[in-house]
C-alpha positions as CSV (number, residue, x, y, z in Angstrom):
1,M,3.9,4.0,18.7
2,K,1.8,4.4,21.8
3,H,-1.0,6.9,20.9
4,F,-4.0,6.6,18.6
5,C,-5.1,9.8,16.8
6,Y,-7.8,10.6,14.3
7,I,-7.1,13.3,11.7
8,S,-9.4,14.8,9.1
9,I,-7.9,15.8,5.7
10,G,-9.6,17.9,3.2
11,S,-9.0,19.9,-0.1
12,N,-11.0,22.0,-2.4
13,I,-8.5,23.8,-4.6
14,G,-6.7,22.4,-7.6
15,D,-6.0,18.6,-7.8
16,R,-7.8,17.8,-4.5
17,L,-7.2,14.0,-4.7
18,N,-3.4,14.5,-5.3
19,F,-3.2,17.0,-2.3
20,I,-4.7,14.4,-0.1
21,K,-2.4,11.6,-1.4
22,K,0.6,13.9,-0.9
23,S,-0.4,14.7,2.7
24,L,-0.6,11.0,3.5
25,E,2.9,10.5,2.1
26,F,4.3,13.5,4.1
27,L,2.5,12.0,7.3
28,K,4.4,8.8,6.7
29,D,7.7,10.8,6.2
30,E,7.1,12.3,9.7
31,K,7.2,8.8,11.2
32,L,3.5,8.5,11.7
33,K,1.9,5.0,11.2
34,I,-1.2,5.2,9.2
35,D,-3.5,2.5,10.7
36,K,-6.8,3.1,8.8
37,V,-7.9,5.4,5.9
38,S,-11.5,6.1,5.0
39,S,-13.0,6.4,1.5
40,V,-12.9,9.8,-0.1
41,Y,-16.1,11.8,0.5
42,E,-17.2,14.8,-1.6
43,C,-19.0,17.5,0.3
44,Q,-20.1,21.1,0.1
45,S,-17.9,23.7,1.7
46,W,-18.9,24.3,5.4
47,G,-19.1,27.8,6.8
48,F,-18.5,29.5,3.4
49,V,-19.4,29.4,-0.3
50,G,-16.7,27.7,-2.3
51,D,-16.0,24.7,-4.4
52,N,-16.7,21.2,-3.1
53,F,-14.2,19.4,-0.8
54,F,-12.8,16.0,-1.0
55,N,-12.5,14.7,2.6
56,I,-11.1,11.6,4.3
57,C,-10.4,10.6,7.9
58,I,-7.4,8.6,9.1
59,K,-6.4,6.8,12.2
60,I,-2.7,7.0,13.0
61,K,-0.3,5.7,15.6
62,T,2.3,8.1,17.0
63,D,4.8,8.8,19.7
64,Y,4.4,12.5,19.3
65,D,2.5,14.5,21.9
66,P,-0.4,16.7,20.7
67,D,1.7,19.8,20.4
68,Q,4.4,18.1,18.4
69,L,1.8,16.4,16.2
70,L,0.2,19.8,15.5
71,K,3.6,21.2,14.5
72,K,4.1,18.3,12.0
73,I,0.6,18.8,10.6
74,K,1.1,22.5,10.0
75,K,4.4,21.8,8.3
76,I,2.7,19.5,5.9
77,E,0.1,22.1,5.2
78,I,2.7,24.7,4.4
79,K,4.6,22.2,2.1
80,L,1.3,21.7,0.2
81,G,0.7,25.3,-0.3
82,R,-1.7,26.2,2.4
83,K,-1.5,30.0,3.1
84,D,-1.8,31.3,6.7
85,V,-5.1,32.8,7.2
86,K,-4.9,36.1,9.1
87,N,-8.5,35.9,10.3
88,Q,-8.7,32.4,11.9
89,N,-12.4,32.9,12.5
90,S,-13.3,32.8,8.8
91,Y,-13.4,29.7,6.6
92,N,-12.0,29.7,3.1
93,S,-10.9,27.5,0.3
94,R,-7.5,25.7,0.7
95,T,-5.2,23.3,-1.0
96,I,-5.2,21.2,2.2
97,D,-6.5,21.1,5.6
98,L,-5.4,18.7,8.4
99,D,-7.2,18.7,11.7
100,I,-6.6,16.6,14.8
101,L,-9.9,15.2,15.7
102,F,-9.1,12.9,18.6
103,Y,-6.0,12.0,20.4
104,D,-6.5,8.9,22.6
105,N,-9.3,9.9,25.0
106,L,-7.4,13.2,25.8
107,V,-9.2,16.5,26.4
108,V,-6.9,19.5,25.7
109,D,-7.9,23.1,25.7
110,K,-5.0,25.4,25.0
111,K,-4.7,28.6,22.8
112,K,-3.1,26.6,19.9
113,I,-4.8,23.3,20.2
114,T,-8.2,21.9,21.3
115,I,-8.8,18.1,21.4
116,P,-11.3,16.7,20.7
117,H,-11.7,19.2,17.7
118,P,-14.4,21.6,18.9
119,R,-16.6,21.3,15.9
120,V,-16.3,17.6,15.1
121,E,-19.9,16.9,16.3
122,L,-21.2,19.5,13.9
123,R,-19.6,18.4,10.6
124,N,-20.9,15.6,8.4
125,F,-17.8,15.9,6.3
126,V,-15.8,14.7,9.3
127,L,-18.4,12.4,10.9
128,F,-19.2,10.3,7.7
129,P,-15.6,9.3,7.0
130,L,-14.9,8.8,10.7
131,R,-17.8,6.5,11.0
132,E,-16.4,4.4,8.2
133,I,-13.2,3.7,10.0
134,S,-14.4,3.8,13.7
135,K,-18.2,4.1,14.2
136,N,-17.9,3.1,17.8
137,L,-15.3,5.7,18.8
138,V,-16.6,7.6,21.7
139,H,-16.4,11.3,22.1
140,P,-14.6,11.9,25.4
141,I,-16.7,14.9,26.4
142,S,-20.2,14.1,25.0
143,G,-19.9,10.3,25.7
144,R,-21.5,9.6,22.4
145,T,-20.3,7.3,19.7
146,I,-19.7,8.7,16.2
147,E,-22.9,6.8,15.1
148,E,-24.9,8.4,17.8
149,I,-23.6,11.8,16.9
150,I,-24.6,11.3,13.3
151,D,-28.1,10.3,14.3
152,L,-28.4,13.7,16.1
153,K,-28.4,15.3,12.5
154,K,-26.8,18.6,13.5
155,D,-25.3,19.1,10.1
156,K,-27.7,19.3,7.0
157,L,-24.9,19.4,4.3
158,L,-24.8,16.7,1.7
159,V,-21.8,14.3,1.9
160,E,-21.4,11.7,-0.7
161,K,-19.0,8.8,-0.6
162,T,-16.9,8.5,-3.9
163,E,-15.3,5.5,-5.6
164,L,-11.9,7.2,-5.3
165,C,-9.1,5.6,-3.3
166,V,-6.1,7.5,-1.9
167,Y,-4.2,5.0,0.2
168,E,-4.0,1.2,0.9
169,V,-3.1,0.4,4.4
């Protein structure tokens, strides 16, 4: 396992906690080593009006390249009932959402994948759980740590840490 990656996982439909737990099980089934898992955070939907999300961030080790990893993640989303959204520019409720946030210090800008995630610096629901597991992680483009990005206060949405647990490393 030679690459470190950070993934955001969220759900706001149905048994949100169970969808997140199942996604972690499926990630392990895909031969991904889960290294760190944040607490569960509850937050308002971002970019649309909908039920609150449960969100976590994880750090994984993998031998997959970014394109292979994205295919594995999309496969898991489909297994867990995620419907393909025809208009990718709109946000909506979903059973599960997995996003690659960072992959080593790599910068990728392709049609199907962008790393680091292009909106990571704008979303508290990603930044707060990410800070919990890796506050000194440096964004390879901005050069800021997760802690410094949070201090910029670009996102005003409320994010609350819960007492819920989804996974023991």
